[in-house]
Backbone as a ProteinNet text record, in pm:
[ID]
protein_1_A
[PRIMARY]
MKIAHLDKFFMLILAFVFINSCTPKQPDWCRDTESKLSWLNSADPIEDAKTAIEKGNLEFAAVNGFAMEIPGIDEEESHRAYSDNNYETIEGTGDDLCSEEHARLNKLAREYASIYNKTLAGAP
[TERTIARY]
-3734	-3596.5	-3598.6	-3693.2	-3698.7	-3712.4	-3792.3	-3803.4	-3668.5	-3585.3	-3461	-3376.5	-3371.5	-3287.7	-3346.9	-3473.4	-3530.8	-3486.8	-3487.1	-3448.5	-3302.2	-3215.6	-3071	-3063.4	-3120.7	-3126.6	-3169.1	-3286.4	-3334.7	-3238.1	-3168.3	-3080.4	-2958	-2915.6	-2801.2	-2840.6	-2956.7	-2995	-3012.3	-3058.4	-3072.2	-2932.6	-2846	-2710.3	-2634.5	-2672.2	-2603.3	-2660.2	-2786.2	-2849.3	-2799.2	-2791.7	-2745.3	-2602	-2509.5	-2376.9	-2364.3	-2435.8	-2436.4	-2487.5	-2583.8	-2644.1	-2541.6	-2464.4	-2368.6	-2243.2	-2215.2	-2099.5	-2110.8	-2012.8	-2034.9	-2021	-2104	-2104.4	-2056.3	-1959.2	-1906.5	-2006.6	-2049.9	-2147.7	-2081.4	-2172.3	-2126.2	-2044.9	-2083.1	-2006	-1862.6	-1846.6	-1707.6	-1634.1	-1675.2	-1605.5	-1570.8	-1667.9	-1659.2	-1538.4	-1537.3	-1441	-1298.2	-1288.5	-1166.7	-1112.5	-1201.4	-1176.9	-1115.6	-1175	-1138.2	-1001.3	-951.6	-830.9	-717	-759	-662.2	-541.2	-562	-446.2	-328	-353.9	-234.8	-135.5	-184.1	-99.6	21.7	11.3	111.5	167.3	116.4	147.4	275.4	343.8	481.2	457.3	449.3	412	518.3	652	745.9	742.9	721.6	704.6	574	460.3	340.7	353.1	414.6	447.5	536.9	632.6	714.5	629.6	554.1	461.7	359.1	309.7	223	289.8	401.1	478.9	514.6	546.6	575.5	452	326.2	210.4	152.4	221.8	188.5	72	51.3	-58.3	11.5	-12.5	65.2	-39.9	-147.2	-243.2	-183	-193	-156.8	-255.9	-208.2	-296.8	-344.1	-477.1	-537.9	-625.1	-627.7	-692.7	-811.5	-913.9	-1019	-992.2	-1039	-1037	-1142	-1118.4	-1214.1	-1239.7	-1129.1	-1120.7	-1034.2	-1059.2	-962.2	-824.3	-719.4	-578.5	-499.1	-400.2	-299	-165.4	-137.8	-9.9	111.1	223.6	358.1	410.2	319.9	377.3	347.5	416.6	394.6	252.7	210.4	85	48.7	155.4	117.1	91	165.7	145.2	17.3	-9	-140	-258.7	-261.3	-368.8	-378.1	-267.6	-271.2	-336.7	-292.9	-336.7	-492.2	-531.7	-677	-756.7	-698.5	-770.7	-776.2	-677.8	-670.2	-739.4	-793	-853.1	-746.3	-633.2	-517.6	-482.5	-585.7	-564.8	-667.1	-639.8	-730.9	-750.1	-859.9	-871.3	-872.4	-798.9	-793.1	-928.1	-1005.3	-1135	-1132.6	-1218.7	-1231.3	-1161.9	-1087.1	-1023.4	-1140.4	-1111	-1215.1	-1187.7	-1266.4	-1257.6	-1369	-1449.6	-1563.1	-1504.4	-1420.5	-1341.3	-1438.6	-1452.5	-1535.6	-1473.6	-1343.7	-1278.3	-1129.1	-1056	-910.8	-843.3	-884.5	-827.7	-848	-968.6	-993.1	-906.4	-883.2	-796.6	-642.9	-607.9	-470.6	-461.1	-555	-548.9	-559.9	-636.8	-645.6	-514.5	-443.6	-315.2	-214.6	-221.3	-142.4	-160.4	-289.3	-323.1	-271.3	-261.5	-197.1	-42.7	14.4	161.7	194.4	114.3	124.6	118.9	11.7	-9	103.2	153.8	265.7	394.3	428.7	543.7	514.6	401.3	372.4	378.2	310.7	319.7	454.5	542.3	673.3	745.6	729.6	791	748.5	611.5	556.3	606.8	604.8	647	801.7	882.9	1021.8	1047.2	940	955.8	989.5	1075	1110.7	985.2
-2387.8	-2332.3	-2194	-2115.8	-1980.3	-1986.9	-2087.3	-2098.7	-2129.6	-2222.1	-2249.8	-2132.9	-2041.7	-1920	-1822.9	-1816.9	-1733.7	-1795.5	-1918.2	-1979.5	-1948.3	-1948.1	-1924.3	-1773.1	-1686.8	-1540.5	-1514.1	-1578.5	-1555.6	-1601.8	-1707.3	-1762.4	-1670.9	-1614.9	-1514.7	-1391.9	-1340.8	-1227.3	-1251.3	-1368.7	-1403	-1413.7	-1483	-1493.5	-1360.3	-1272.9	-1128.5	-1057.8	-1065.5	-1007.3	-1066.3	-1194.2	-1260.9	-1228.4	-1230.6	-1187	-1048.8	-956.7	-821.8	-792.7	-862.1	-844.3	-914.8	-1003.2	-1066	-978.5	-888.7	-815.5	-723.9	-721.6	-638.4	-492.5	-413.4	-266.7	-199.4	-107.4	-33	69.5	72.7	179	317	415.7	544	594	540.4	580.7	525	417.5	355.5	443.1	492.6	564.9	710.3	758.2	884.6	860.6	751.1	732.1	715.1	645.2	629.5	767.7	849	985.6	1075.8	1063.2	1138.1	1106.5	971.9	923.7	932.9	971.5	972.6	1071.7	1171	1268.6	1198.3	1090.7	1009.2	952.6	942	887.4	972	1105.9	1185.8	1270.4	1235.6	1308.1	1268.3	1370.3	1357.8	1385.9	1281.8	1311.1	1389.7	1375.5	1444.7	1601.9	1635.1	1767.8	1834.1	1747.4	1803.5	1830.4	1744.7	1768.4	1893.8	1906.4	2027	2149.8	2153.6	2263.3	2288.7	2184.4	2203.3	2259.2	2218.4	2276.5	2415.6	2452.4	2591.4	2675.7	2621.4	2694.1	2687.4	2608.2	2607	2497.9	2417.5	2315.9	2185.9	2146.7	2041.2	1919	1915	1802	1684.3	1567	1443.8	1389.9	1300	1234.8	1104.5	1090.3	968.9	895.4	768.3	681.3	608.9	577.2	498.2	342.2	256.8	118.8	61.2	-48.4	-94.3	8.9	80.6	191.1	302	420.9	531.4	510.8	529.7	519.9	631.8	660.4	765	690.1	642.4	556.9	642.3	579.5	628.7	690	712.2	767.2	670.3	684.8	590.1	603.3	500.3	492.4	607.7	653	759.1	888.4	914.6	1034.2	1028.7	913.6	893.9	914.5	869.4	892.4	1040.5	1105.4	1253.9	1321.5	1289.8	1353.6	1334.6	1212.7	1173.4	1259.9	1264.7	1329.4	1488.5	1534.7	1676.9	1720.8	1611.6	1633.6	1698.9	1648.2	1707.3	1615.1	1590.6	1508.9	1534.9	1500.4	1510.1	1379.1	1324.2	1194.9	1201.4	1110.2	1114.8	1064	1141.3	1100.2	1004	904.2	795.5	657.6	673.4	553.3	479.9	344.8	272.9	121.6	34.1	-101.1	-151	-73.2	-113.9	-90.8	-174.5	-148.7	-211.1	-121.4	-157.8	-208.8	-212.1	-249.3	-271.2	-331.1	-344.7	-217.3	-118.1	18.6	90.8	76.4	138.2	69.3	-57.7	-127.2	-74.4	-55.6	-8.2	132.7	223.3	361.7	374.2	283.3	275.3	240.4	142.7	109.3	226.9	287.1	398.3	519.2	531.2	638.6	604.9	481.8	449.9	475.1	433.6	455.1	601.7	685.7	827	883.4	857.1	900.2	861.4	744.3	700	793.3	808	893.7	1042.9	1089.4	1223.4	1250.8	1158.2	1174.6	1167	1076.6	1060.5	1190.3	1244.7	1379.2	1489.9	1483.7	1584.8	1572.8	1448.4	1428.1	1451.1	1454.5	1488.1	1635.4	1711.4	1859.1	1918.1	2023.6	2080.8	2158.6
-3248.6	-3237.2	-3168.9	-3194.3	-3129.2	-2983.5	-2942.8	-2793.6	-2723.6	-2791.7	-2735	-2738.9	-2838.2	-2833.7	-2716.5	-2694.7	-2596.1	-2453.1	-2441.8	-2313.3	-2280.7	-2391	-2368.2	-2341.5	-2399.9	-2388.4	-2238.8	-2205.3	-2068.9	-1966.8	-1972.1	-1889.7	-1885.7	-1991.4	-1989.1	-1916.8	-1938	-1862.2	-1721.1	-1675.6	-1550.2	-1469.8	-1551.7	-1492.2	-1473.5	-1565.4	-1561	-1436.2	-1413.2	-1297.6	-1171.7	-1164.4	-1043.2	-1017.7	-1111.7	-1095.7	-1049.5	-1112.4	-1079.4	-932.2	-890.7	-756.9	-649.5	-691.2	-586.4	-572.7	-664.3	-653.8	-537.2	-444.3	-319.1	-367.5	-312.1	-347.8	-211.3	-225.1	-124	-77.9	53.1	95.8	95.9	74.7	67.8	182.7	310.5	440	423.8	351.6	347.3	255.4	140	52.1	127.4	204.3	279.1	381.3	442.7	549.4	489.9	376.1	313.8	271.7	220.5	171.9	284.1	414	522.9	563.1	535.1	573.8	464.3	345.2	237	249.3	330.1	348.4	408.8	478.8	538.2	428.6	310.4	210.8	181.2	195.7	171	300.6	414	529.1	589	654.4	719.8	868	953.2	1094	1162.4	1129.4	1199.2	1163.6	1034.5	993.4	1053.6	1043	1103.9	1251.5	1324.8	1470.4	1492	1412.6	1422.6	1398.4	1304.7	1267.7	1376.3	1443.8	1548.6	1675.4	1693	1807.3	1795.1	1672	1637	1661.1	1631.4	1644.3	1785.6	1884.7	2022	2036.3	1939.5	1941.5	1993.4	2118.1	2177.9	2194.2	2113.8	2135.1	2060.5	2126	2070.3	1971.4	1886.2	1775.5	1842.4	1834.5	1890.3	1774.5	1790.9	1683.5	1769.4	1692	1743.6	1705.6	1789.4	1759.8	1848	1906.5	2006.9	2116.2	2144.4	2238.9	2172.3	2217.2	2175.3	2234.2	2160.7	2200	2148.9	2236.5	2196.1	2185.3	2061.1	2046.5	2046.3	2084.3	2075.9	2193.5	2306.3	2424.3	2538.5	2653.6	2762.1	2820.4	2895.9	2954.6	3047.4	3123.2	3224.6	3132	3041.9	2959.8	2878	2831.1	2763.9	2841.2	2977.7	3060.7	3102.9	3116.9	3151.7	3025.9	2905.1	2781.2	2779.1	2798.1	2801.5	2901.7	3027.8	3137.8	3113.5	3047.1	3024.8	2884.3	2818.4	2687.3	2592.4	2607.4	2525.2	2405.6	2323.8	2204.4	2102.3	1974.7	1868.7	1796.4	1779.2	1721.7	1564.5	1514.2	1364	1312.4	1253.2	1201.4	1094.2	1113.6	1014	1058.5	1182	1239.5	1321.2	1342.3	1420.9	1387.3	1447.7	1436.5	1341.7	1282.2	1195.5	1057.8	1006.1	885	769.6	672.3	559.6	434.8	421.8	296.7	345	245.4	263.6	262.8	184	171	309.7	364.8	503.3	610.1	598.4	694.8	681.7	552.7	528.2	578.5	550	599.3	752.6	809	957.4	1023.9	961.9	1006.5	993.9	882.4	853.1	949.2	985.6	1087.4	1222.4	1261.2	1389.5	1378.4	1270.9	1256.1	1256.8	1188.1	1180.5	1323.5	1392.4	1531.4	1620.1	1612.6	1694.5	1673	1554.3	1510	1551.4	1524.8	1552.7	1703.8	1778.8	1929.9	1990.7	1932.6	1989.2	1961.5	1845.3	1811.7	1912	1920.8	2016.3	2153.6	2213.9	2341	2363.7	2262.9	2270.4	2263	2241	2232.6	2376.6	2384.9	2517.7	2564.1
[MASK]
++++++++++++++++++++++++++++++++++++++++++++++++++++++++++++++++++++++++++++++++++++++++++++++++++++++++++++++++++++++++++++

């Protein structure tokens, strides 16, 4: 009888170890990337653009993906901004998404950049 209990105990331990090892662990770089983008949860792109204009900072917001993009402005203006290095990339954006939260924040960054850039482009 003691052997049967040990077999059950061993199987329980083995199952616990197996289940624990199969649980996906989020890599440190993923948590760091999500942390870099977390400011977007409370950001106001219109107010941020107005503040930047007041300070004379007319750099557009860019996002990384398969390629770097400056959303929200026409192609000609985007090419000019790229050529003049008149943009700042939102750190943490990209196409190597590590979690659903990273994907959500990446989408939010693109939406933020689009609104920010439209506001900036409309400035006199």
